N, C-alpha and C positions, 0 to 999 in steps of 0.2 A: 504494500500500500504506500502510495506517495502522499506525504503530508509534511507540511512545515507548520510552525506555530500559528500562522494565519489561517490555515485550512483545517485545523483540528476540529473546530465546531462543525464545519461542513462534513468532514469525514465521519464524525459521530452521528450526524443526522442521516447521512447516506447509509451507514451501517444499520441504523434503526429502520429506515425505509426498506432496505434489503430484507431484513428479518420480517417486517410487516408483509412484504410481497410474498414471501415463502409461506407465512401463516395464512394469508388470504387465499392462496392457491389451495392449501391443504383443507381449509374450512369453507371453501366456496363463498368467500366474503366479498360480495360485489360492493357493498357499502364502503368497505375499507378501500377497495381499489379506486372508487370514485374520488377519494380524497387526494390521491397522488398521481393519477394517470392524466396526462395532458389530453385535451380534446382531440388532437391529431395523432394520438398514440396508435402505433401499428405493431403487430406481433407476428413473427415467423414462428409457427408452432412446431413441436416435435413431429407432428404427423404430416408436415409439409404445407399446411394451410397458412394463409396470410390474412390476418384478421385486423379490421379496424377496431376502434374502441368499443362500439356497441356490439359487434360480433364477438369480441373477446369477452365482454361482460356477460353476454348470453351463454357463451361456452363455459365461463367460470361459474355461473349459477348452478350448473348441473353438479350433483355430488361427485366427488372424485372417487376413483376406485383404488387408489394407492393409499398407503398409510405411512406414518413416520417420516414424512418429507423433511429433510434437513439440508441446509446449505453448508458447504465445506469449501475450503481453499478460496475464500472470498478475497478478491483483489479489487480495491477501489482506486481509480486514478482520476484526479481532479485536474481539469484544464480550464482555469478561469470559471466561467459560468456553465461549463459542461463537465459531466462526470461519466465515466464508463466503469461499470461493475461487471467483472467476470466471476463466475463461480461454478462449482460442481455440486450436483444434487445427489442425494441417496434417498432411497425409499424402499418400501416393501410392495411388491406387486400383489394383486388380489389373491394369487395362489401362495403368497408368502415368500416367494423367491426374491432375492435382492434385485433392485433396479437402480438406475442412475442416469445422469446426463450432465450436460453443461449448459450454461446460459450466459448471455450478455445482455445487460440492460443499459440504456443510455438515458441520463437525466440532464435536465437543463434547469438552471436557477432562473426563476422569473419572479420579480417583485419580492425577492428574499426567500421564496419557497422553492424547493426542489420538486420538479415534476418529471415523471418517467415519460419519455417521448417514443421510445422504441425498445423492443425486446426480441431476443432470438433464443430459441430453446432447441436443444438436441437431446435425444434419448439414446442411451447405450444399451 
């Protein structure tokens, strides 16, 4: 993670948003997503679909079939008013076998708040 004393509050906020994003996926929490996803948010999903904000929220509303979703190896890079977060996920599939993937989220600071503008997810 890249941080200097001036970016530490931003780093802490972005790590908090990253954790909220993971929890929101696991619990199908559309209301939480609405708090930090930008209106023009786009997501490349693990199944190959490309979703705008409303499509993503509709997909998110459906109960997930995985459990124990966790973020690992989280790397936050802050570049002025833009931040890129890379991470690895681990979870249990419906049959109990382990699953995982990687993700990249792009955030932009607007009026002092960080909003996620793009996400890309892969599954392993």
